[in-house]
C-alpha positions as protocol buffer text, in pm:
chain_id: "A"
residue {
  index: 1
  type: MET
  ca { x: -6941 y: -1631 z: -1826 }
}
residue {
  index: 2
  type: ARG
  ca { x: -7117 y: -1977 z: -1712 }
}
residue {
  index: 3
  type: ASN
  ca { x: -6976 y: -2207 z: -1434 }
}
residue {
  index: 4
  type: LYS
  ca { x: -7026 y: -2568 z: -1415 }
}
residue {
  index: 5
  type: PRO
  ca { x: -7302 y: -2628 z: -1156 }
}
residue {
  index: 6
  type: LYS
  ca { x: -7274 y: -2836 z: -858 }
}
residue {
  index: 7
  type: ILE
  ca { x: -7629 y: -2827 z: -807 }
}
residue {
  index: 8
  type: LEU
  ca { x: -7956 y: -2811 z: -1049 }
}
residue {
  index: 9
  type: LEU
  ca { x: -8306 y: -2705 z: -992 }
}
residue {
  index: 10
  type: PHE
  ca { x: -8584 y: -2805 z: -1214 }
}
residue {
  index: 11
  type: ASP
  ca { x: -8892 y: -2679 z: -1260 }
}
residue {
  index: 12
  type: VAL
  ca { x: -9226 y: -2905 z: -1297 }
}
residue {
  index: 13
  type: ASP
  ca { x: -9473 y: -2778 z: -1535 }
}
residue {
  index: 14
  type: GLY
  ca { x: -9347 y: -2692 z: -1880 }
}
residue {
  index: 15
  type: VAL
  ca { x: -9016 y: -2855 z: -1773 }
}
residue {
  index: 16
  type: LEU
  ca { x: -9040 y: -3200 z: -1611 }
}
residue {
  index: 17
  type: ALA
  ca { x: -9402 y: -3255 z: -1700 }
}
residue {
  index: 18
  type: ILE
  ca { x: -9505 y: -3151 z: -2037 }
}
residue {
  index: 19
  type: GLY
  ca { x: -9821 y: -3173 z: -2245 }
}
residue {
  index: 20
  type: ASP
  ca { x: -10163 y: -2986 z: -2240 }
}
residue {
  index: 21
  type: HIS
  ca { x: -10300 y: -2799 z: -1947 }
}
residue {
  index: 22
  type: TRP
  ca { x: -10562 y: -3013 z: -1750 }
}
residue {
  index: 23
  type: GLY
  ca { x: -10814 y: -2742 z: -1833 }
}
residue {
  index: 24
  type: LYS
  ca { x: -10811 y: -2865 z: -2181 }
}
residue {
  index: 25
  type: HIS
  ca { x: -10917 y: -3192 z: -2090 }
}
residue {
  index: 26
  type: LEU
  ca { x: -11182 y: -3069 z: -1841 }
}
residue {
  index: 27
  type: GLU
  ca { x: -11359 y: -2866 z: -2105 }
}
residue {
  index: 28
  type: ARG
  ca { x: -11337 y: -3188 z: -2359 }
}
residue {
  index: 29
  type: ASP
  ca { x: -11431 y: -3424 z: -2109 }
}
residue {
  index: 30
  type: TYR
  ca { x: -11695 y: -3216 z: -1891 }
}
residue {
  index: 31
  type: GLY
  ca { x: -11763 y: -2928 z: -2088 }
}
residue {
  index: 32
  type: ILE
  ca { x: -11617 y: -2705 z: -1797 }
}
residue {
  index: 33
  type: THR
  ca { x: -11434 y: -2389 z: -1952 }
}
residue {
  index: 34
  type: ARG
  ca { x: -11164 y: -2198 z: -1837 }
}
residue {
  index: 35
  type: ALA
  ca { x: -11400 y: -1906 z: -1843 }
}
residue {
  index: 36
  type: MET
  ca { x: -11606 y: -2098 z: -1557 }
}
residue {
  index: 37
  type: THR
  ca { x: -11272 y: -2165 z: -1350 }
}
residue {
  index: 38
  type: GLN
  ca { x: -11142 y: -1826 z: -1429 }
}
residue {
  index: 39
  type: GLU
  ca { x: -11283 y: -1671 z: -1093 }
}
residue {
  index: 40
  type: PHE
  ca { x: -11109 y: -1954 z: -854 }
}
residue {
  index: 41
  type: PHE
  ca { x: -10786 y: -1952 z: -1004 }
}
residue {
  index: 42
  type: THR
  ca { x: -10794 y: -1561 z: -1019 }
}
residue {
  index: 43
  type: ASN
  ca { x: -10899 y: -1509 z: -640 }
}
residue {
  index: 44
  type: LYS
  ca { x: -10841 y: -1822 z: -467 }
}
residue {
  index: 45
  type: PHE
  ca { x: -10579 y: -2055 z: -605 }
}
residue {
  index: 46
  type: GLY
  ca { x: -10271 y: -1810 z: -535 }
}
residue {
  index: 47
  type: ALA
  ca { x: -10312 y: -1843 z: -162 }
}
residue {
  index: 48
  type: CYS
  ca { x: -10315 y: -2237 z: -201 }
}
residue {
  index: 49
  type: ILE
  ca { x: -9978 y: -2211 z: -404 }
}
residue {
  index: 50
  type: ILE
  ca { x: -9802 y: -2031 z: -82 }
}
residue {
  index: 51
  type: GLY
  ca { x: -9954 y: -2271 z: 174 }
}
residue {
  index: 52
  type: LYS
  ca { x: -10202 y: -1993 z: 319 }
}
residue {
  index: 53
  type: ALA
  ca { x: -10530 y: -2185 z: 191 }
}
residue {
  index: 54
  type: ASP
  ca { x: -10626 y: -2546 z: 135 }
}
residue {
  index: 55
  type: LEU
  ca { x: -10695 y: -2641 z: -208 }
}
residue {
  index: 56
  type: LYS
  ca { x: -10968 y: -2881 z: -138 }
}
residue {
  index: 57
  type: GLU
  ca { x: -11167 y: -2614 z: 121 }
}
residue {
  index: 58
  type: GLU
  ca { x: -11105 y: -2356 z: -154 }
}
residue {
  index: 59
  type: LEU
  ca { x: -11251 y: -2564 z: -434 }
}
residue {
  index: 60
  type: THR
  ca { x: -11533 y: -2703 z: -260 }
}
residue {
  index: 61
  type: PRO
  ca { x: -11777 y: -2383 z: -307 }
}
residue {
  index: 62
  type: TYR
  ca { x: -11721 y: -2393 z: -691 }
}
residue {
  index: 63
  type: ILE
  ca { x: -11748 y: -2745 z: -800 }
}
residue {
  index: 64
  type: GLN
  ca { x: -12144 y: -2748 z: -794 }
}
residue {
  index: 65
  type: GLN
  ca { x: -12168 y: -2421 z: -975 }
}
residue {
  index: 66
  type: TRP
  ca { x: -11958 y: -2559 z: -1259 }
}
residue {
  index: 67
  type: GLY
  ca { x: -12162 y: -2879 z: -1287 }
}
residue {
  index: 68
  type: TRP
  ca { x: -11900 y: -3127 z: -1156 }
}
residue {
  index: 69
  type: ARG
  ca { x: -12107 y: -3420 z: -1046 }
}
residue {
  index: 70
  type: GLY
  ca { x: -11818 y: -3587 z: -826 }
}
residue {
  index: 71
  type: THR
  ca { x: -11649 y: -3504 z: -515 }
}
residue {
  index: 72
  type: VAL
  ca { x: -11373 y: -3241 z: -476 }
}
residue {
  index: 73
  type: ASP
  ca { x: -11115 y: -3540 z: -423 }
}
residue {
  index: 74
  type: ASP
  ca { x: -11231 y: -3652 z: -781 }
}
residue {
  index: 75
  type: LEU
  ca { x: -11193 y: -3340 z: -930 }
}
residue {
  index: 76
  type: ILE
  ca { x: -10851 y: -3308 z: -762 }
}
residue {
  index: 77
  type: ALA
  ca { x: -10732 y: -3676 z: -893 }
}
residue {
  index: 78
  type: TYR
  ca { x: -10873 y: -3601 z: -1237 }
}
residue {
  index: 79
  type: TRP
  ca { x: -10642 y: -3266 z: -1249 }
}
residue {
  index: 80
  type: PHE
  ca { x: -10365 y: -3425 z: -1125 }
}
residue {
  index: 81
  type: ARG
  ca { x: -10358 y: -3729 z: -1363 }
}
residue {
  index: 82
  type: ALA
  ca { x: -10448 y: -3527 z: -1642 }
}
residue {
  index: 83
  type: GLU
  ca { x: -10117 y: -3323 z: -1608 }
}
residue {
  index: 84
  type: HIS
  ca { x: -9914 y: -3660 z: -1542 }
}
residue {
  index: 85
  type: ASN
  ca { x: -9707 y: -3619 z: -1851 }
}
residue {
  index: 86
  type: ILE
  ca { x: -9350 y: -3667 z: -1735 }
}
residue {
  index: 87
  type: ASN
  ca { x: -9058 y: -3534 z: -1958 }
}
residue {
  index: 88
  type: GLU
  ca { x: -8895 y: -3874 z: -1997 }
}
residue {
  index: 89
  type: PRO
  ca { x: -8572 y: -3759 z: -2188 }
}
residue {
  index: 90
  type: LEU
  ca { x: -8514 y: -3470 z: -1934 }
}
residue {
  index: 91
  type: LEU
  ca { x: -8562 y: -3722 z: -1646 }
}
residue {
  index: 92
  type: ALA
  ca { x: -8318 y: -3977 z: -1787 }
}
residue {
  index: 93
  type: TYR
  ca { x: -8074 y: -3688 z: -1831 }
}
residue {
  index: 94
  type: ILE
  ca { x: -8084 y: -3561 z: -1499 }
}
residue {
  index: 95
  type: GLN
  ca { x: -8009 y: -3905 z: -1348 }
}
residue {
  index: 96
  type: THR
  ca { x: -7703 y: -3930 z: -1597 }
}
residue {
  index: 97
  type: LEU
  ca { x: -7617 y: -3573 z: -1387 }
}
residue {
  index: 98
  type: ARG
  ca { x: -7668 y: -3742 z: -1055 }
}
residue {
  index: 99
  type: GLY
  ca { x: -7458 y: -4044 z: -1144 }
}
residue {
  index: 100
  type: GLN
  ca { x: -7176 y: -3787 z: -1232 }
}
residue {
  index: 101
  type: GLY
  ca { x: -7216 y: -3620 z: -880 }
}
residue {
  index: 102
  type: ALA
  ca { x: -7442 y: -3328 z: -943 }
}
residue {
  index: 103
  type: ALA
  ca { x: -7733 y: -3288 z: -702 }
}
residue {
  index: 104
  type: CYS
  ca { x: -8053 y: -3221 z: -848 }
}
residue {
  index: 105
  type: TYR
  ca { x: -8388 y: -3082 z: -696 }
}
residue {
  index: 106
  type: VAL
  ca { x: -8721 y: -3008 z: -798 }
}
residue {
  index: 107
  type: ALA
  ca { x: -8789 y: -2626 z: -753 }
}
residue {
  index: 108
  type: THR
  ca { x: -9191 y: -2573 z: -815 }
}
residue {
  index: 109
  type: MET
  ca { x: -9483 y: -2372 z: -763 }
}
residue {
  index: 110
  type: GLN
  ca { x: -9732 y: -2569 z: -637 }
}
residue {
  index: 111
  type: GLU
  ca { x: -9995 y: -2644 z: -344 }
}
residue {
  index: 112
  type: GLN
  ca { x: -9943 y: -2912 z: -78 }
}
residue {
  index: 113
  type: TYR
  ca { x: -10147 y: -3169 z: -253 }
}
residue {
  index: 114
  type: ARG
  ca { x: -9996 y: -3168 z: -579 }
}
residue {
  index: 115
  type: THR
  ca { x: -9652 y: -3136 z: -423 }
}
residue {
  index: 116
  type: ALA
  ca { x: -9712 y: -3493 z: -239 }
}
residue {
  index: 117
  type: TYR
  ca { x: -9871 y: -3631 z: -580 }
}
residue {
  index: 118
  type: ILE
  ca { x: -9561 y: -3519 z: -786 }
}
residue {
  index: 119
  type: LEU
  ca { x: -9324 y: -3659 z: -517 }
}
residue {
  index: 120
  type: GLN
  ca { x: -9487 y: -3999 z: -472 }
}
residue {
  index: 121
  type: GLU
  ca { x: -9715 y: -4075 z: -770 }
}
residue {
  index: 122
  type: MET
  ca { x: -9467 y: -3918 z: -1017 }
}
residue {
  index: 123
  type: GLY
  ca { x: -9205 y: -4087 z: -842 }
}
residue {
  index: 124
  type: PHE
  ca { x: -8999 y: -3772 z: -808 }
}
residue {
  index: 125
  type: GLU
  ca { x: -8883 y: -3833 z: -460 }
}
residue {
  index: 126
  type: LYS
  ca { x: -8670 y: -4130 z: -566 }
}
residue {
  index: 127
  type: GLN
  ca { x: -8542 y: -3941 z: -882 }
}
residue {
  index: 128
  type: PHE
  ca { x: -8417 y: -3641 z: -700 }
}
residue {
  index: 129
  type: ASP
  ca { x: -8246 y: -3511 z: -406 }
}
residue {
  index: 130
  type: GLY
  ca { x: -8521 y: -3304 z: -268 }
}
residue {
  index: 131
  type: VAL
  ca { x: -8811 y: -3085 z: -369 }
}
residue {
  index: 132
  type: PHE
  ca { x: -8845 y: -2698 z: -293 }
}
residue {
  index: 133
  type: SER
  ca { x: -9226 y: -2632 z: -323 }
}
residue {
  index: 134
  type: SER
  ca { x: -9395 y: -2295 z: -291 }
}
residue {
  index: 135
  type: ALA
  ca { x: -9645 y: -2425 z: -57 }
}
residue {
  index: 136
  type: PHE
  ca { x: -9396 y: -2490 z: 207 }
}
residue {
  index: 137
  type: ILE
  ca { x: -9145 y: -2195 z: 146 }
}
residue {
  index: 138
  type: GLY
  ca { x: -9459 y: -1953 z: 173 }
}
residue {
  index: 139
  type: TYR
  ca { x: -9315 y: -1743 z: -157 }
}
residue {
  index: 140
  type: LYS
  ca { x: -9384 y: -1753 z: -551 }
}
residue {
  index: 141
  type: LYS
  ca { x: -9131 y: -1781 z: -804 }
}
residue {
  index: 142
  type: THR
  ca { x: -9152 y: -1430 z: -907 }
}
residue {
  index: 143
  type: GLN
  ca { x: -9063 y: -1336 z: -557 }
}
residue {
  index: 144
  type: PRO
  ca { x: -8672 y: -1327 z: -471 }
}
residue {
  index: 145
  type: GLU
  ca { x: -8731 y: -1484 z: -135 }
}
residue {
  index: 146
  type: PHE
  ca { x: -8828 y: -1805 z: -284 }
}
residue {
  index: 147
  type: TYR
  ca { x: -8478 y: -1841 z: -416 }
}
residue {
  index: 148
  type: ALA
  ca { x: -8333 y: -1715 z: -128 }
}
residue {
  index: 149
  type: HIS
  ca { x: -8478 y: -1973 z: 85 }
}
residue {
  index: 150
  type: ILE
  ca { x: -8336 y: -2248 z: -154 }
}
residue {
  index: 151
  type: LEU
  ca { x: -7992 y: -2111 z: -128 }
}
residue {
  index: 152
  type: LYS
  ca { x: -7991 y: -2089 z: 255 }
}
residue {
  index: 153
  type: LYS
  ca { x: -8135 y: -2460 z: 268 }
}
residue {
  index: 154
  type: LEU
  ca { x: -7869 y: -2561 z: 23 }
}
residue {
  index: 155
  type: ASP
  ca { x: -7605 y: -2393 z: 226 }
}
residue {
  index: 156
  type: VAL
  ca { x: -7378 y: -2334 z: -86 }
}
residue {
  index: 157
  type: ALA
  ca { x: -7077 y: -2109 z: -36 }
}
residue {
  index: 158
  type: HIS
  ca { x: -7180 y: -1901 z: -390 }
}
residue {
  index: 159
  type: ALA
  ca { x: -7525 y: -1851 z: -532 }
}
residue {
  index: 160
  type: GLU
  ca { x: -7372 y: -1921 z: -891 }
}
residue {
  index: 161
  type: GLU
  ca { x: -7294 y: -2275 z: -807 }
}
residue {
  index: 162
  type: VAL
  ca { x: -7663 y: -2338 z: -842 }
}
residue {
  index: 163
  type: LEU
  ca { x: -7842 y: -2374 z: -1213 }
}
residue {
  index: 164
  type: PHE
  ca { x: -8205 y: -2330 z: -1200 }
}
residue {
  index: 165
  type: TRP
  ca { x: -8442 y: -2429 z: -1503 }
}
residue {
  index: 166
  type: ASP
  ca { x: -8777 y: -2291 z: -1551 }
}
residue {
  index: 167
  type: ASP
  ca { x: -9001 y: -2229 z: -1875 }
}
residue {
  index: 168
  type: SER
  ca { x: -9085 y: -1901 z: -1741 }
}
residue {
  index: 169
  type: PRO
  ca { x: -8858 y: -1595 z: -1856 }
}
residue {
  index: 170
  type: ALA
  ca { x: -8985 y: -1417 z: -1547 }
}
residue {
  index: 171
  type: ASN
  ca { x: -8891 y: -1691 z: -1297 }
}
residue {
  index: 172
  type: VAL
  ca { x: -8561 y: -1708 z: -1442 }
}
residue {
  index: 173
  type: ALA
  ca { x: -8488 y: -1335 z: -1431 }
}
residue {
  index: 174
  type: THR
  ca { x: -8587 y: -1354 z: -1054 }
}
residue {
  index: 175
  type: ALA
  ca { x: -8348 y: -1648 z: -974 }
}
residue {
  index: 176
  type: ARG
  ca { x: -8073 y: -1447 z: -1160 }
}
residue {
  index: 177
  type: SER
  ca { x: -8126 y: -1104 z: -960 }
}
residue {
  index: 178
  type: VAL
  ca { x: -8040 y: -1347 z: -664 }
}
residue {
  index: 179
  type: GLY
  ca { x: -7727 y: -1469 z: -810 }
}
residue {
  index: 180
  type: LEU
  ca { x: -7818 y: -1815 z: -963 }
}
residue {
  index: 181
  type: GLN
  ca { x: -7725 y: -1931 z: -1289 }
}
residue {
  index: 182
  type: ALA
  ca { x: -8068 y: -1970 z: -1484 }
}
residue {
  index: 183
  type: GLU
  ca { x: -8179 y: -2082 z: -1802 }
}
residue {
  index: 184
  type: VAL
  ca { x: -8524 y: -2081 z: -1994 }
}
residue {
  index: 185
  type: TYR
  ca { x: -8662 y: -2427 z: -2077 }
}
residue {
  index: 186
  type: SER
  ca { x: -8808 y: -2458 z: -2409 }
}
residue {
  index: 187
  type: ASP
  ca { x: -8777 y: -2803 z: -2527 }
}
residue {
  index: 188
  type: PHE
  ca { x: -8506 y: -3115 z: -2455 }
}
residue {
  index: 189
  type: ALA
  ca { x: -8313 y: -3042 z: -2762 }
}
residue {
  index: 190
  type: ASP
  ca { x: -8232 y: -2653 z: -2652 }
}
residue {
  index: 191
  type: PHE
  ca { x: -8168 y: -2803 z: -2302 }
}
residue {
  index: 192
  type: THR
  ca { x: -7889 y: -3040 z: -2399 }
}
residue {
  index: 193
  type: GLU
  ca { x: -7728 y: -2779 z: -2632 }
}
residue {
  index: 194
  type: LYS
  ca { x: -7744 y: -2516 z: -2335 }
}
residue {
  index: 195
  type: MET
  ca { x: -7613 y: -2762 z: -2078 }
}
residue {
  index: 196
  type: ARG
  ca { x: -7285 y: -2791 z: -2326 }
}
residue {
  index: 197
  type: LEU
  ca { x: -7202 y: -2462 z: -2235 }
}
residue {
  index: 198
  type: TYR
  ca { x: -7201 y: -2554 z: -1847 }
}
residue {
  index: 199
  type: SER
  ca { x: -6972 y: -2861 z: -1920 }
}
residue {
  index: 200
  type: ASP
  ca { x: -6604 y: -2843 z: -1820 }
}
residue {
  index: 201
  type: LYS
  ca { x: -6410 y: -2676 z: -2090 }
}
């Protein structure tokens, strides 16, 4: 049974932002492969995602061994620009939902610098009612505490008043375990079809 949601949450990468992972651009433009960057993302990046470490500080020891010739700020700017590919049809749909009275929030797993980029440079601070980022919540989307934090902040009477969209089935399953309505996002056509199931009968 699907209930019409009062609040909608949207993931960023794979949902609000689409296109190639920045690693493909990095290898194409600079010859820095995913095999070269794997150690950083496996061992260091996770702490940045939950606000326990600073991305710039953690990246700095790696960039020379990767052969990056610019600064750490240059690399981060390149990274964020490479993934600045907004899902425009979805964003337009979200503005329609907001016009109909639904509150729409970003719910994302990001470190602090990209969270700021998403809000300011991608313009989401004006296109959404707010943002929930793992960098400031302190938990990842695979942890129920991420969604429990959001529910507490939203102060909703019932968790099923919230509908969460993410491209990861694991994240969707965790959200459902906390009581949220949640769906896997694959593409815009599938999204609009599923949203019809949540409309007023």
